[in-house]
N, C-alpha and C positions, 0 to 999 in steps of 0.2 A: 593836429588836424580833425576838426569830429566828425564821427562815423555817423550820425544825424542830421547829417545837410543836404538838403534834398532837389528836385533838379531848376527847383523857381531862385533858389540861392545863389545860380549859377549864370555867371552876369557874361553877354555875351558884347561880346569888343565889340567886331563889325558884323552884322547883317546885310544881302543884300535881294532887292525884289519882297520887301513888307513882310510880314515875321512870316507867313510860314511859304515857303518855296518847295513844297517835300514833291508840288507836280510840275517843275521846271527839271526835276531830276528823274524822275520815271521818261522811262524806254518804253515806248509804246510799241508793244507787236504785233510783227508783221506776223496775217495766215492768211498761210499761206493755202492754193488745194489744196486734196489729195493724189492729183494724181501727179502732184507733182514733188511730192516729198516721199525725201529717199527712206525708208528707216531699215535699221540692222534690228536682226533677232537674238540673244541670242543664252544663254545658260550658262548661268555661274553659281559659283562656291561658295567664293571669296566671300568674307566677315561676315557672314553671315550662321555662325560653325554647323559648316556639316548640312546649312539646305541648300536644297535646289531655288533656282529662283528663277522664272525664266521676263530678262531685260528687256525692251522696245526702247530702241530710242531714236533722235533724231527726226523730233519733231518741232512742227513748227508751226502753232497754236494757241490759242486762249486757253487757260484750263480747265475753262465747263468745258467745250469739249472733250482737251484730255478726262475728266472725268465723267462724263457718256460713254464715250470709248472704254473708258476700263469695265466699268458697269456693266458691260457689253459680254466685252475679252470674258470680267470675271463667271460672267451665267452662263453663257456657251461651255466655261472647260471647267465649272461644279466646283474651283476651292475661289483661293484669297487671293485679294492684291492691290496696289495702292502708285497712288501718284507723288511720285518724287524727283524734283528740280524737273519738269519738261522729261520726263523718263518714264515711263508702263512698267512696275515691277507684278507678275502675276507669279501665286508660289506653285512649286511643281517644272516636272520637264513636260513641254507644252508649245515646242517650238513650230511641228507639222502644225498643229489644228490655228497652230498661232499667225500664219503664215497662211494658210487658206482664210480665215476671217479676212483678216488685213485686203491682203489682196481685193476679195469679193463688193468689201469699204470705195475701193480707188484707190491703193495705197502704191505704190509700189517701193517693196518691200524685198530681205534677203537678209539670209542666213548666212551669223559669225563664230567663228570660234570655233571648236571640234563635236 
């Protein structure tokens, strides 16, 4: 086999619903109001070379909403952070501060872990 084969050389044996069925396989994201979401806040170091990161899980919202929330949390905590797989990671141990901020925004949140 030649290593220079491109995607255009692949032959489709059977395809249903026309040329592009990516819209059919996407799942809609159900966005719940903050009062109905149960968040977990925990500080962890696993897989981060000894650096402590505060992880917030349990979000059921759109990525745009998460991006706005992570920006607000980073500003309030004075540190960096990111959104990964519908979870928010904030650098450093800020469990109590994040719990206060998130509950003021109307989310139900609990501290988890030790």
